[in-house]
C-alpha positions as MATLAB code, in Angstrom:
seq = 'MKFLLLLIVLIGFVPEGNAKYKYPEGAVTRTERRINRIMRRYDIDQDGFLSLEDYERYRKPRTVEERRLERRAIKKGIYISPLDAFLEMDTDGDGEISKEEILEYEKNRLNKKSFD';
ca = [
     -31.935  -12.379   36.671;
     -30.763  -15.259   34.103;
     -31.388  -12.605   31.295;
     -29.123  -10.211   32.965;
     -26.403  -12.745   33.630;
     -26.386  -13.655   29.712;
     -26.301  -10.032   28.820;
     -23.469   -9.636   31.011;
     -21.590  -12.762   29.474;
     -22.352  -11.588   26.122;
     -20.880   -8.160   26.563;
     -17.845   -9.532   27.690;
     -17.259  -11.076   24.371;
     -17.937   -8.429   22.106;
     -14.407   -7.587   20.551;
     -13.338   -3.800   20.219;
     -14.143   -1.479   17.533;
     -10.599   -0.403   16.722;
      -8.774   -3.716   17.085;
      -6.811   -4.535   14.033;
      -6.045   -7.773   12.545;
      -2.317   -9.027   13.270;
      -0.887  -11.053   10.763;
       1.013  -14.122   12.221;
       4.747  -13.971   12.189;
       6.409  -14.960    8.733;
       3.006  -14.477    6.862;
       2.996  -12.411    3.763;
       0.500   -9.531    3.392;
      -1.672   -8.783    0.468;
       0.348   -5.666    0.199;
       3.613   -7.666    0.091;
       2.159   -9.861   -2.488;
       1.158   -7.031   -4.730;
       4.813   -5.561   -4.257;
       6.319   -8.846   -5.289;
       4.310   -8.939   -8.353;
       5.280   -5.739   -9.312;
       8.777   -6.418   -8.732;
       8.662   -9.403  -10.970;
       6.963   -8.129  -13.610;
       8.712   -4.496  -13.889;
      12.259   -5.102  -12.702;
      13.854   -5.812  -16.118;
      17.101   -6.671  -14.799;
      16.130   -8.779  -12.002;
      18.331   -6.989   -9.505;
      15.662   -6.465   -6.784;
      15.623   -3.043   -7.285;
      13.384   -0.716   -9.501;
      15.019    2.240  -11.169;
      12.972    5.301  -12.227;
      12.620    3.902  -15.866;
      11.178    0.634  -14.537;
       8.772    2.573  -12.101;
       7.810    4.968  -14.758;
       6.907    1.801  -17.140;
       4.986    0.671  -13.909;
       3.150    3.867  -13.443;
       2.138    4.253  -17.035;
      -1.721    4.047  -17.718;
      -2.580    1.234  -19.670;
      -6.196    0.916  -19.864;
      -8.949    3.487  -20.474;
      -9.867    2.808  -16.860;
      -6.400    3.893  -15.808;
      -6.288    6.882  -17.757;
      -9.513    8.048  -16.555;
      -8.708    7.650  -12.869;
      -5.333    9.623  -13.683;
      -7.416   12.359  -15.278;
      -9.911   12.407  -12.169;
      -6.939   12.492   -9.946;
      -5.333   15.366  -11.703;
      -8.589   17.234  -11.606;
      -9.225   16.623   -7.961;
      -5.556   17.687   -7.303;
      -4.321   14.523   -5.436;
      -2.513   13.318   -8.482;
       1.304   12.404   -7.651;
       3.738   12.418  -10.716;
       5.808    8.945  -11.153;
       8.931   11.271  -10.612;
       7.655   12.797   -7.314;
       6.341    9.226   -5.855;
       9.751    7.742   -7.130;
      11.868   10.384   -4.992;
       9.325    9.925   -2.288;
       9.951    6.309   -1.873;
      13.489    6.444   -2.659;
      14.502    7.265    1.279;
      18.272    6.186    0.900;
      18.914    8.474   -2.122;
      20.688    5.656   -4.568;
      18.456    6.027   -7.570;
      16.654    2.823   -7.007;
      13.736    1.453   -4.793;
      13.619   -1.777   -3.042;
      10.623   -3.946   -1.933;
      10.922   -2.544    1.631;
      11.027    0.915    0.832;
       8.020    0.526   -1.548;
       6.379   -1.258    1.718;
       7.513    1.476    3.919;
       5.867    4.166    1.467;
       2.730    1.987    1.351;
       2.355    1.958    5.098;
       3.121    5.699    5.429;
       0.292    6.403    2.626;
      -2.385    4.231    4.335;
      -1.528    5.702    7.768;
      -1.994    9.508    6.216;
      -5.176    8.175    4.626;
      -6.638    6.698    7.878;
      -6.128   10.171    9.541;
      -7.700   12.383    6.695;
];
């Protein structure tokens, strides 16, 4: 009887399998930190937006491993050119992408990945 009661209590404390972590209000996520680093490094004129030229500089493969990953993506047919990715991120069509547009693109990309 005690074992059954203990089992019922323990089952009540099992978290849901599909529960997602919710960041506290005002916390900066890992993706936001990565986007902030990208903006600091590649935004040449420091206006808070990436132009196509800045974005292509960011997407240019720099290491042997990055070039290998790019060739592998081309071979698998999942490669997205810098121009296509830039145009997809530039939702307002002004020729520049902001932190918010990059963040929205990343969220949509992650949502698509989870359903594939």
